[in-house]
VEXTOR-750827 format. One record per residue (C-alpha): x, y, z; residue in three letters; residue number from 1. Coordinates in Angstrom, 3 decimals, padded with zeros to 6 digits, m for minus. Example, Ala and Ser with C-alpha at 12.3 -4.5 7.8 and 13.67 -1.06 7.14 Angstrom:
# VEXTOR-750827
{pt {012.300 m004.500 007.800} ALA 1}
{pt {013.670 m001.060 007.140} SER 2}
***
This chain:
# VEXTOR-750827
{pt {m034.285 055.863 049.683} MET 1}
{pt {m037.232 053.575 050.446} ALA 2}
{pt {m039.579 056.568 050.063} ASN 3}
{pt {m037.919 057.411 046.738} ASP 4}
{pt {m038.461 053.853 045.524} THR 5}
{pt {m042.135 053.928 046.512} ALA 6}
{pt {m042.645 057.332 044.881} LEU 7}
{pt {m040.839 056.244 041.719} PHE 8}
{pt {m042.839 053.011 041.455} PHE 9}
{pt {m046.088 054.941 041.973} GLY 10}
{pt {m045.170 057.366 039.187} GLN 11}
{pt {m044.250 054.420 036.938} PHE 12}
{pt {m047.674 052.846 037.540} MET 13}
{pt {m049.372 056.156 036.657} ARG 14}
{pt {m047.317 056.790 033.502} SER 15}
{pt {m044.912 054.022 032.451} PRO 16}
{pt {m044.148 055.707 029.121} GLY 17}
{pt {m042.653 058.797 030.754} THR 18}
{pt {m041.230 057.264 033.942} THR 19}
{pt {m039.773 054.268 032.097} GLY 20}
{pt {m038.503 052.267 035.100} ALA 21}
{pt {m039.907 050.660 038.218} VAL 22}
{pt {m037.119 051.826 040.563} ALA 23}
{pt {m034.538 054.619 040.781} PRO 24}
{pt {m031.064 053.962 039.380} SER 25}
{pt {m028.350 052.665 041.698} SER 26}
{pt {m025.569 054.882 043.068} ARG 27}
{pt {m023.011 052.836 041.126} ARG 28}
{pt {m024.838 053.534 037.861} LEU 29}
{pt {m025.096 057.221 038.858} ALA 30}
{pt {m021.336 057.446 039.377} ARG 31}
{pt {m020.733 055.908 035.952} LEU 32}
{pt {m023.285 058.096 034.135} VAL 33}
{pt {m021.882 061.304 035.654} THR 34}
{pt {m018.154 060.661 035.000} THR 35}
{pt {m017.966 063.375 032.292} PRO 36}
{pt {m018.975 066.060 034.825} VAL 37}
{pt {m015.707 067.971 035.372} PRO 38}
{pt {m014.455 068.398 038.915} GLU 39}
{pt {m012.817 071.752 038.058} LYS 40}
{pt {m013.962 074.960 036.401} GLY 41}
{pt {m017.505 076.252 035.985} ASP 42}
{pt {m019.217 073.847 033.593} PRO 43}
{pt {m022.801 073.982 032.370} VAL 44}
{pt {m024.408 070.626 033.120} ILE 45}
{pt {m027.839 069.612 031.839} VAL 46}
{pt {m029.694 066.675 033.331} GLU 47}
{pt {m032.703 065.209 031.540} LEU 48}
{pt {m035.260 063.119 033.412} GLY 49}
{pt {m033.726 063.334 036.900} PRO 50}
{pt {m036.619 061.437 038.520} GLY 51}
{pt {m035.968 061.127 042.260} THR 52}
{pt {m032.467 062.586 041.916} GLY 53}
{pt {m029.914 059.772 042.062} VAL 54}
{pt {m027.933 061.355 039.198} PHE 55}
{pt {m028.656 064.829 040.603} THR 56}
{pt {m027.013 063.867 043.918} ASP 57}
{pt {m023.861 062.747 042.122} GLU 58}
{pt {m023.748 065.774 039.783} ILE 59}
{pt {m024.066 068.133 042.755} GLN 60}
{pt {m021.348 066.227 044.633} ARG 61}
{pt {m018.996 066.475 041.648} ARG 62}
{pt {m019.741 070.177 041.078} LEU 63}
{pt {m019.226 071.097 044.731} GLY 64}
{pt {m020.996 074.450 044.307} GLY 65}
{pt {m019.366 075.334 040.972} ARG 66}
{pt {m020.923 075.827 037.549} GLY 67}
{pt {m024.586 075.632 036.559} ASP 68}
{pt {m026.800 072.564 036.783} HIS 69}
{pt {m030.105 072.622 034.895} LEU 70}
{pt {m032.347 069.601 035.544} ALA 71}
{pt {m035.345 069.114 033.220} VAL 72}
{pt {m038.123 066.903 034.641} GLU 73}
{pt {m041.505 066.457 032.958} ILE 74}
{pt {m043.214 065.101 036.101} ASN 75}
{pt {m044.220 068.013 038.417} PRO 76}
{pt {m044.343 065.854 041.541} ARG 77}
{pt {m040.827 064.505 041.043} LEU 78}
{pt {m039.556 067.987 040.128} ALA 79}
{pt {m040.979 069.546 043.311} ALA 80}
{pt {m039.342 066.911 045.482} ARG 81}
{pt {m036.051 067.400 043.651} LEU 82}
{pt {m036.173 071.202 044.026} ALA 83}
{pt {m036.569 070.799 047.810} ASP 84}
{pt {m033.534 068.525 048.000} ARG 85}
{pt {m031.244 070.423 045.646} HIS 86}
{pt {m031.645 074.200 045.902} PRO 87}
{pt {m028.305 074.691 044.071} ALA 88}
{pt {m029.685 073.027 040.929} ALA 89}
{pt {m032.169 074.771 038.645} LYS 90}
{pt {m035.093 072.340 038.401} ILE 91}
{pt {m037.569 073.039 035.614} VAL 92}
{pt {m040.798 071.236 034.767} VAL 93}
{pt {m040.630 070.927 031.002} ALA 94}
{pt {m040.280 068.623 028.021} ASP 95}
{pt {m036.644 067.921 027.095} ALA 96}
{pt {m037.383 068.527 023.392} VAL 97}
{pt {m037.417 072.232 024.312} ASN 98}
{pt {m033.859 072.083 025.678} LEU 99}
{pt {m032.329 074.839 023.478} PRO 100}
{pt {m035.003 077.335 024.609} GLN 101}
{pt {m034.732 076.226 028.247} LEU 102}
{pt {m030.976 076.637 028.244} LEU 103}
{pt {m031.228 080.082 026.617} ALA 104}
{pt {m033.825 081.138 029.189} LYS 105}
{pt {m031.282 080.334 031.913} HIS 106}
{pt {m028.559 082.370 030.221} GLY 107}
{pt {m026.623 079.682 028.354} HIS 108}
{pt {m026.135 078.936 024.689} GLU 109}
{pt {m024.275 075.638 025.159} ARG 110}
{pt {m023.915 072.821 027.660} ALA 111}
{pt {m020.623 071.091 028.440} ASP 112}
{pt {m022.284 067.847 029.507} VAL 113}
{pt {m025.776 066.413 029.080} VAL 114}
{pt {m026.672 063.540 031.419} VAL 115}
{pt {m029.852 061.659 030.605} SER 116}
{pt {m032.116 059.451 032.670} GLY 117}
{pt {m034.743 059.326 029.909} LEU 118}
{pt {m036.247 055.937 028.908} PRO 119}
{pt {m034.969 055.953 025.305} TRP 120}
{pt {m036.137 052.410 024.460} ALA 121}
{pt {m039.704 053.396 025.439} ALA 122}
{pt {m039.775 056.252 022.917} PHE 123}
{pt {m040.859 056.042 019.265} PRO 124}
{pt {m038.221 056.910 016.653} GLY 125}
{pt {m039.631 060.373 015.965} GLU 126}
{pt {m039.336 061.358 019.640} LEU 127}
{pt {m035.836 059.863 019.903} GLN 128}
{pt {m034.824 062.027 016.921} ASP 129}
{pt {m036.359 065.201 018.343} ARG 130}
{pt {m034.667 064.680 021.710} LEU 131}
{pt {m031.276 063.914 020.171} LEU 132}
{pt {m031.519 067.003 017.959} GLU 133}
{pt {m032.293 069.110 021.047} ALA 134}
{pt {m029.273 067.639 022.849} ILE 135}
{pt {m026.906 068.044 019.898} ILE 136}
{pt {m028.203 071.573 019.332} GLY 137}
{pt {m027.088 072.570 022.815} THR 138}
{pt {m023.843 070.636 023.317} LEU 139}
{pt {m020.502 072.417 022.902} SER 140}
{pt {m018.268 071.000 020.128} PRO 141}
{pt {m016.217 069.034 022.688} GLU 142}
{pt {m019.310 068.228 024.754} GLY 143}
{pt {m020.242 064.884 026.268} ALA 144}
{pt {m023.580 063.104 026.418} PHE 145}
{pt {m024.231 060.135 028.692} THR 146}
{pt {m027.263 057.966 029.124} THR 147}
{pt {m027.974 054.399 030.117} PHE 148}
{pt {m029.879 051.417 028.804} ALA 149}
{pt {m031.121 048.203 030.345} TYR 150}
{pt {m029.322 045.010 029.378} VAL 151}
{pt {m032.538 043.029 028.881} HIS 152}
{pt {m033.827 045.584 026.345} ALA 153}
{pt {m030.660 046.117 024.293} ARG 154}
{pt {m031.867 043.967 021.364} THR 155}
{pt {m035.354 045.462 021.139} LEU 156}
{pt {m035.991 047.505 017.960} PRO 157}
{pt {m036.281 050.902 019.769} PRO 158}
{pt {m033.008 050.259 021.639} ALA 159}
{pt {m031.205 049.219 018.445} LEU 160}
{pt {m032.589 052.288 016.653} ARG 161}
{pt {m031.383 054.542 019.482} PHE 162}
{pt {m027.864 053.038 019.341} ARG 163}
{pt {m027.756 053.621 015.559} ARG 164}
{pt {m028.861 057.222 016.081} ARG 165}
{pt {m026.059 057.772 018.618} LEU 166}
{pt {m023.452 056.371 016.229} LEU 167}
{pt {m024.743 058.640 013.447} GLU 168}
{pt {m024.808 061.793 015.571} ARG 169}
{pt {m021.597 061.521 017.642} PHE 170}
{pt {m017.990 060.989 016.601} GLU 171}
{pt {m017.329 058.685 019.557} GLU 172}
{pt {m019.766 056.309 021.295} VAL 173}
{pt {m018.543 053.856 023.921} VAL 174}
{pt {m020.681 051.427 025.928} ALA 175}
{pt {m019.604 050.650 029.487} SER 176}
{pt {m019.510 047.315 031.223} ARG 177}
{pt {m022.757 046.101 032.752} THR 178}
{pt {m023.727 047.428 036.178} VAL 179}
{pt {m025.195 044.201 037.557} TRP 180}
{pt {m026.175 045.779 040.879} GLY 181}
{pt {m028.683 048.074 039.191} ASN 182}
{pt {m032.348 046.984 039.062} VAL 183}
{pt {m032.591 045.959 036.291} PRO 184}
{pt {m028.938 045.589 035.193} PRO 185}
{pt {m027.852 048.456 032.947} ALA 186}
{pt {m024.921 049.853 030.978} PHE 187}
{pt {m023.932 053.392 030.032} VAL 188}
{pt {m023.429 055.031 026.649} TYR 189}
{pt {m020.675 057.650 026.678} HIS 190}
{pt {m020.973 059.839 023.563} ALA 191}
{pt {m018.598 062.669 022.690} ARG 192}
{pt {m018.181 065.327 020.034} ARG 193}
{pt {m021.617 065.800 018.486} PRO 194}
{pt {m021.861 066.093 014.716} ARG 195}
{pt {m023.430 069.563 014.342} HIS 196}
***
């Protein structure tokens, strides 16, 4: 874990706009973000911005060898490390805005769950919109989307804009309690039933 933290911080220093955080998410936050991943059946799970793999670990634990797990990471160094650790997941180096094409390339039209580690508050509105459209374009009608946000940034204009976009594009959006043990403290958005 210490090596993951050092790697993550180094990648943040190189490109803060795409890495978006100074440290990997906590295991407690990972458990909360991945709660929609079903523990039965063969679901299609998409993970955006897996970084060093804290969410990936939890998704793989919950799947237990079932279903399909596609993880989309824009940083080649982080993706290579993740592919070594999780051979059961399909790790692709790509931009998440291309999610519909990526999913189709791996034999799927729809995802049951999309889990995101992307730094939404660091993105301009146009990119937020493009990413949300890609997610909504791939989610099944009863699909779930989860992502997290940092408590200290929740009132910043990009964070407020992102929350508005979620409320416009999903029938149900629920914010979790704060995970104080995360660095920095964070909360999770659970969004269900995309408005296609």
